[in-house]
C-alpha positions as CSV (number, residue, x, y, z in Angstrom):
1,X,-38.5,-1.9,-1.0
2,X,-36.8,-2.9,-4.3
3,X,-38.8,-3.7,-7.4
4,X,-37.7,-7.0,-8.9
5,X,-38.6,-8.5,-12.3
6,X,-38.6,-12.3,-12.9
7,X,-37.7,-13.6,-16.4
8,X,-38.5,-17.3,-16.5
9,X,-37.9,-19.6,-19.4
10,X,-36.2,-22.7,-20.8
11,X,-33.4,-20.6,-22.3
12,X,-32.4,-23.3,-24.7
13,X,-30.5,-21.4,-25.7
14,X,-30.7,-18.0,-24.1
15,X,-30.4,-15.3,-26.8
16,X,-30.2,-11.6,-27.4
17,X,-34.0,-11.3,-27.5
18,X,-34.2,-12.5,-23.9
19,X,-31.6,-10.0,-22.8
20,X,-33.3,-7.1,-24.7
21,X,-36.7,-8.0,-23.3
22,X,-35.3,-8.1,-19.7
23,X,-33.5,-4.8,-20.2
24,X,-36.6,-3.1,-21.6
25,X,-38.7,-4.4,-18.8
26,X,-36.2,-3.2,-16.2
27,X,-36.2,0.3,-17.8
28,X,-40.0,0.5,-18.4
29,X,-41.0,-0.6,-14.9
30,X,-38.1,0.9,-13.0
31,X,-36.9,-2.4,-11.7
32,X,-33.8,-2.6,-9.5
33,X,-33.0,-6.2,-10.7
34,X,-34.2,-8.8,-13.2
35,X,-33.9,-12.4,-12.0
36,X,-33.5,-15.0,-14.8
37,X,-35.0,-18.3,-13.7
38,X,-34.1,-21.2,-16.1
39,X,-36.5,-24.0,-15.5
40,X,-35.5,-27.6,-14.8
41,X,-38.1,-29.3,-16.8
42,X,-40.8,-27.3,-18.7
43,X,-44.2,-29.1,-18.2
44,X,-45.0,-28.7,-21.9
45,X,-41.9,-30.5,-23.1
46,X,-41.1,-34.2,-23.2
47,X,-38.0,-35.4,-21.4
48,X,-35.0,-35.1,-23.8
49,X,-36.5,-32.2,-25.8
50,X,-34.4,-29.7,-24.0
51,X,-30.7,-29.4,-23.1
52,X,-29.4,-30.4,-19.7
53,X,-30.7,-28.0,-17.0
54,X,-27.2,-27.3,-15.7
55,X,-25.9,-26.4,-19.1
56,X,-28.8,-24.0,-19.6
57,X,-28.2,-22.5,-16.2
58,X,-24.5,-21.9,-17.0
59,X,-25.4,-20.4,-20.4
60,X,-27.7,-18.0,-18.7
61,X,-25.0,-16.9,-16.3
62,X,-22.6,-16.4,-19.2
63,X,-25.1,-14.3,-21.1
64,X,-26.0,-12.1,-18.2
65,X,-22.8,-11.7,-16.3
66,X,-21.9,-8.3,-17.8
67,X,-25.2,-6.6,-16.7
68,X,-25.1,-5.7,-13.0
69,X,-28.9,-5.6,-12.9
70,X,-29.3,-9.2,-14.0
71,X,-29.0,-12.2,-11.7
72,X,-29.6,-15.9,-12.3
73,X,-31.5,-18.1,-9.8
74,X,-31.2,-21.8,-9.4
75,X,-34.6,-22.0,-7.7
76,X,-36.2,-24.2,-10.5
77,X,-33.0,-26.0,-11.5
78,X,-32.6,-27.3,-7.9
79,X,-36.3,-28.2,-7.5
80,X,-37.2,-31.7,-8.7
81,X,-40.1,-32.3,-11.1
82,X,-41.8,-30.0,-13.6
83,X,-41.4,-26.2,-13.2
84,X,-44.5,-24.2,-12.5
85,X,-44.4,-20.4,-12.2
86,X,-46.7,-20.3,-9.2
87,X,-44.4,-22.5,-7.2
88,X,-41.4,-20.3,-8.1
89,X,-43.3,-17.1,-7.2
90,X,-44.3,-18.5,-3.8
91,X,-40.8,-19.5,-3.0
92,X,-39.3,-16.2,-4.1
93,X,-41.8,-14.3,-1.9
94,X,-41.0,-16.5,1.0
95,X,-37.2,-16.0,0.6
96,X,-37.4,-12.3,-0.4
97,X,-40.2,-10.8,1.7
98,X,-38.5,-7.3,1.5
99,X,-38.7,-7.2,-2.3
100,X,-41.7,-6.2,-4.5
101,X,-41.8,-9.0,-7.1
């Protein structure tokens, strides 16, 4: 069983602080992987307050591509409506039953 961390956020824009936090969490908790999950529409923001979800997703890929322990998920980008963490966790558990999230 692999230990997996989940780093959710708006990432508008993703920055060094996000990457350092994810890297430290991976090291401190012995994680095999950290999945970055950019959200489609944060429930606490009004429409138009954040950049296009696809742009934020691509920025996250560009920022994480050099770290083999970082991956980026489209799970919230592809799901319509506001992004809630509980829905994402449920979906990840359903699709990754072999992993310890």
